[in-house]
C-alpha positions, 0 to 999 in steps of 0.5 A: 499500500502506498504510504500517505503525504500530506504533499506531492514531490513537486508541492513539497518542492515548491515549499522549500524553494519559498522557504529559500527565496523568503530567506534570500529575501531577508538577506538581501533587505538587511544587506541593502540597509548598512548596518553596521553590525559592530555597533549592533554588537556593542548595543547590549552595553549602550543600552546599559549605558543610556538606562544607567544615565537615565534612572533615577529621574530627575524628579526636581524637574516634575514641575516644567513638564505639568503643563506640557503633559496637559497640552499632550492630553488636551492634543489627544481629547480635541483631535479625537473629538474633531476626528469623530465629527468629521467622520460621522458623515464620511461613514455614512457617505462609505456604509453601502447601505447608507450612502447615496450613489457610488461616487460618493461611496467611492469618496468615502472610501478615499479619504479613508484611505488619504487618512490611513496612508499617512502617519500622524507625524508627517500630517503634524509637520504638514501643519505645522507649515499650515498654521505654524508649529504648537499644540494646534498643529498636533490636534490638527494632525491627530485628526486627520490621521484618526479619520481613517481609523474612526470613518472605517468602524464607523462605517461597519458598524452601519452596515452591520445594523438589523435592517428589520426595524430600518424596514419597520420604520420606513414602512410608516412613510417616514422620509429619509431622516426619520428613518436614520434617527430613529432606526439608524442611530440608536443601533449604532450608538454603542459602536460609536461610543466605543470607537471612540474610546478606544481612539482617544487612548491610541491618541493619548500615545501617539501625541506624546510624540508629536512635540519632536516635530514641533507640534507641541506636548510632552514629546517637545520637552522629551526631543529638548531633553535628548538633544541636551544630552540631559539623560535623567530628565529623559528618564522622568519623562519617559516613566511620566508617559508611561504612567499616563498610557497606563491610566488611559489604557485602564480608563478606556477600557472601564469606559468601552465596557460601561458604554458597549 
């Protein structure tokens, strides 16, 4: 009796060639990156030396980062609020069951793609050129970056509504706006709330680094400390950022549990 084989010899050969091609691609990529391997081998010692310089943190500098920290939270909050306001109409245009025409559906999806394809740091650089450096540029960058994420999840929530409730309201002769208010919005409200809180949690993290390019917040103080080789202050800022992220994560998890 012929022994059972999961793959034929030809399939086995193709799988082997695939693995070899993957290895070759990785080796080629590493070669083309111009990595200085002597630096890589020395990196453990450098990491240890860097952490030795950061700790203990300079707690006397804590008072100077309160305002930038509040500014960072404000950037994330205002950016998220603006993103939600802009994402609602985009989501209705991009949802197959609420869009007006194939062209409006394509427009909504195009806006989503543009927003998600550009990193928040690049958006920050763009808005710095438009409105100047500061927290306004950071909030706008957070908002525009978040539109693609928020509107996509909003649109998916709209497409998953119970059509029976909508058809029942349509059967009464209600207009499009009435159907929207009483047939769609009540079903998607928990999804909207959950996505908003989740995105705010993400934006807290993203807003901490926008100051590196001049968009305000604690990232600006962090960049200044790094350039000044003030490593004990860098350690303090990193500890504070970690604490803020932990608090925002716990808060968002609690709020999502309450609203969904």
